[in-house]
C-alpha positions as CSV (number, residue, x, y, z in Angstrom):
1,M,100.6,81.5,79.9
2,L,98.6,82.5,82.9
3,R,94.9,82.6,82.3
4,T,92.8,85.6,82.9
5,L,92.2,86.1,86.6
6,V,89.0,84.4,87.6
7,V,87.8,87.4,89.6
8,A,85.6,88.1,86.7
9,I,83.7,84.9,87.4
10,L,83.6,85.8,91.1
11,F,82.0,89.1,90.6
12,L,80.1,89.2,87.4
13,G,78.8,85.6,87.4
14,S,75.3,85.9,85.8
15,G,75.9,89.4,84.5
16,A,73.0,90.7,86.6
17,V,74.8,93.9,87.8
18,A,73.6,95.9,84.8
19,S,70.0,94.9,85.2
20,A,69.7,96.0,88.8
21,V,66.9,98.6,89.2
22,P,66.5,101.4,91.8
23,Q,64.7,100.4,94.9
24,K,65.6,100.0,98.5
25,V,69.3,100.2,99.2
26,P,70.9,103.5,98.1
27,A,74.2,103.6,96.2
28,T,76.1,105.6,98.9
29,V,79.2,104.7,100.8
30,E,79.4,107.1,103.7
31,N,80.9,104.4,105.9
32,G,83.0,102.9,103.2
33,A,84.5,105.8,101.4
34,A,87.6,105.2,99.4
35,V,90.9,106.1,101.1
36,A,92.1,109.0,99.0
37,R,95.9,109.5,98.4
38,Q,97.3,112.9,99.1
39,T,98.0,114.5,95.7
40,T,100.5,117.3,95.5
41,P,102.2,119.0,92.6
42,A,105.4,116.9,93.3
43,T,103.3,113.7,93.4
44,R,101.7,114.6,90.0
45,V,105.2,115.2,88.5
46,G,106.4,111.9,89.8
47,E,103.4,110.1,88.4
48,Q,104.0,111.6,85.0
49,R,107.6,110.4,85.1
50,V,106.6,106.9,86.2
51,A,104.0,106.7,83.4
52,T,106.8,107.3,80.8
53,Y,108.9,104.4,81.9
54,P,108.8,101.4,79.4
55,R,106.2,98.9,80.5
56,H,108.8,96.1,80.8
57,I,111.7,98.4,81.8
58,A,114.5,97.1,79.5
59,K,117.4,98.8,81.3
60,N,118.5,100.0,84.7
61,H,116.7,103.0,86.2
62,P,118.6,103.7,89.4
63,A,117.7,107.4,89.1
64,G,114.1,106.5,88.5
65,L,113.8,104.8,91.9
66,G,113.6,108.3,93.3
67,D,110.2,108.6,91.6
68,L,109.1,105.0,91.9
69,R,109.5,104.2,95.5
70,P,107.7,107.2,97.0
71,L,104.7,106.7,94.7
72,A,104.7,102.9,95.4
73,E,104.7,103.7,99.1
74,Q,101.7,106.0,98.5
75,G,99.8,103.1,96.8
76,N,100.3,104.0,93.2
77,A,99.8,100.6,91.4
78,E,101.8,101.6,88.3
79,A,104.8,102.5,90.5
80,Q,104.3,99.3,92.5
81,Y,104.2,97.2,89.4
82,K,107.4,98.8,88.0
83,L,109.2,98.6,91.3
84,G,108.3,94.9,91.5
85,L,109.9,94.4,88.0
86,L,113.1,96.1,89.1
87,Y,113.4,93.9,92.2
88,S,112.7,90.8,90.1
89,R,115.5,91.6,87.7
90,G,118.0,93.3,90.1
91,Q,117.9,96.5,88.0
92,G,118.9,99.5,90.1
93,V,118.3,97.5,93.3
94,A,119.6,94.2,94.7
95,Q,117.6,91.3,93.2
96,N,115.0,90.3,95.8
97,Y,112.1,87.9,94.7
98,V,110.2,88.4,98.0
99,A,110.2,92.2,97.6
100,A,109.3,91.8,93.9
101,Y,106.4,89.5,94.6
102,M,105.2,91.8,97.4
103,W,105.1,94.9,95.2
104,L,103.5,93.0,92.3
105,H,100.9,91.5,94.6
106,L,100.0,95.0,95.8
107,A,99.9,96.3,92.3
108,N,97.5,93.5,91.2
109,A,95.2,94.1,94.1
110,G,95.2,97.9,93.6
111,A,95.0,97.9,89.8
112,T,92.3,97.4,87.2
113,G,92.4,96.8,83.4
114,D,95.6,96.0,81.6
115,L,97.8,97.1,84.6
116,G,96.2,94.4,86.8
117,E,96.7,91.8,84.2
118,D,100.4,92.8,83.7
119,A,101.0,92.7,87.4
120,I,99.5,89.2,87.9
121,K,101.5,87.8,84.9
122,A,104.7,89.3,86.3
123,R,103.9,88.0,89.7
124,F,103.4,84.5,88.2
125,E,106.8,84.6,86.5
126,V,108.5,85.6,89.8
127,S,106.6,83.0,91.8
128,S,108.0,80.3,89.5
129,L,111.4,81.1,90.9
130,M,110.4,81.0,94.5
131,P,109.8,78.2,97.1
132,P,106.4,78.1,98.7
133,E,107.7,79.6,102.0
134,Q,109.0,82.7,100.2
135,I,105.7,83.2,98.4
136,A,103.9,82.9,101.7
137,E,106.3,85.5,103.3
138,A,105.8,87.9,100.4
139,R,102.0,87.7,100.7
140,R,102.2,88.2,104.4
141,Q,104.4,91.3,103.9
142,A,102.0,92.7,101.3
143,I,99.0,92.4,103.6
144,E,101.0,93.8,106.5
145,W,102.1,96.8,104.3
146,Q,98.5,97.6,103.3
147,K,97.1,97.2,106.8
148,K,99.6,99.6,108.2
149,R,98.3,102.2,105.7
150,T,94.7,101.3,106.2
151,P,94.4,100.8,110.0
152,D,90.7,100.0,109.9
153,M,91.1,97.3,107.2
154,P,89.7,94.0,108.5
155,T,90.9,90.5,107.6
156,P,88.0,89.0,105.7
157,G,86.9,85.4,106.3
158,K,86.6,83.5,103.1
159,E,83.2,81.9,104.0
160,D,81.8,85.2,105.3
161,L,82.8,87.0,102.1
162,I,81.3,84.3,99.9
163,A,78.0,84.3,101.9
164,T,77.7,88.1,102.0
165,F,78.6,88.7,98.4
166,A,76.2,85.9,97.2
167,K,73.4,87.6,99.3
168,V,74.1,91.1,97.8
169,E,74.3,89.7,94.2
170,A,71.0,87.8,94.7
171,C,69.5,91.1,96.0
172,S,70.7,92.9,92.9
173,D,69.2,90.2,90.7
174,A,65.9,90.6,92.5
175,G,65.9,94.4,92.0
176,H,66.5,95.4,95.6
177,L,69.6,97.6,94.9
178,E,69.9,100.8,93.1
179,K,71.2,100.6,89.5
180,G,74.9,100.6,89.5
181,A,75.3,99.9,93.2
182,M,77.0,96.5,92.5
183,E,79.5,97.6,90.0
184,K,80.3,101.0,91.5
185,I,80.4,100.0,95.2
186,I,80.4,96.3,95.9
187,V,82.4,94.7,93.1
188,P,85.5,97.0,93.6
189,R,85.6,96.2,97.3
190,V,85.2,92.4,97.0
191,E,87.6,92.3,94.1
192,Y,90.3,94.2,96.1
193,Y,89.9,92.0,99.2
194,A,89.9,88.8,97.2
195,R,93.0,89.7,95.4
196,L,94.9,90.9,98.4
197,F,94.0,88.2,100.9
198,F,93.3,85.1,98.9
199,T,95.2,82.9,96.4
200,E,94.0,82.2,92.8
201,S,92.8,78.7,93.9
202,D,90.8,80.3,96.7
203,I,89.2,82.7,94.2
204,D,88.3,79.8,91.9
205,E,86.6,78.1,94.8
206,M,84.9,81.3,95.9
207,G,83.5,81.9,92.4
208,A,81.9,78.5,92.3
209,S,80.6,78.8,95.9
210,I,79.0,82.2,95.2
211,L,77.1,80.9,92.2
212,T,75.8,78.0,94.3
213,R,74.9,80.0,97.3
214,K,73.2,82.7,95.2
215,K,70.7,80.1,93.9
216,N,69.7,79.2,97.4
217,T,69.5,82.7,98.8
218,V,66.1,84.1,99.9
219,T,65.5,87.8,99.0
220,V,61.7,88.0,99.4
221,F,60.7,91.6,100.3
222,G,64.4,92.5,100.3
223,W,65.0,90.5,103.5
224,G,68.6,91.0,104.7
225,C,69.6,93.0,101.6
226,E,70.4,96.3,103.4
227,S,72.5,94.6,106.1
228,A,74.6,92.6,103.6
229,F,75.0,95.7,101.4
230,N,76.1,97.8,104.3
231,T,78.6,95.1,105.5
232,L,80.4,95.1,102.1
233,S,80.1,98.8,101.4
234,A,81.8,99.6,104.7
235,L,85.0,97.9,103.7
236,P,87.7,100.6,103.4
237,L,88.9,100.7,99.8
238,P,92.4,102.1,99.0
239,G,92.6,104.2,95.8
240,R,92.9,102.1,92.7
241,S,94.9,102.6,89.5
242,T,94.2,101.7,85.9
243,R,96.0,101.6,82.6
């Protein structure tokens, strides 16, 4: 059974987020505001239908694809998860493991809570049936899909992300961020980018590296805190779903 995603280690490490106290860097995201999905009455109806589908979709839902696909294309993680399941099983669509992995990968990146855990478990099951080159292609397609819908989305460098997040977390520990800034602004962004762009083994390494770098980070007088915070808060964040 797949273990719980190590992103929790990556982001919550010492548990210092809750102890941050108001001081220099404000908890605002004017340059990194979340990308809002367009919500219409039709979209809301579709979302309600999707939410009623059984979690593991025990039978074919060809008619349901009319609801799932448009919502998945809009970034609804619940719909992406269920569409990925249909592709993995060939239910209502031709079986396609690359498409299944792509949608499940997007669902995992864009979801929180149980939905994210379900998506990563389903993706793991699908990946066990795929050769490495197909997995790489599915991940490439997922990133390309998201970048088309978020034109200003950068491709993060692993070392840069590690160094900047370690700096911001050290600043939070030292009291140079407003209370809640880490968990409301920084953690969701770093979590999303780590899940979308990096593998689980990468995330394992990143978690360990962040803890090491944070110990050696200088935050006297808040040096470099605002710059590091602004760098991460400016990352565009697509809307996220939870269950």
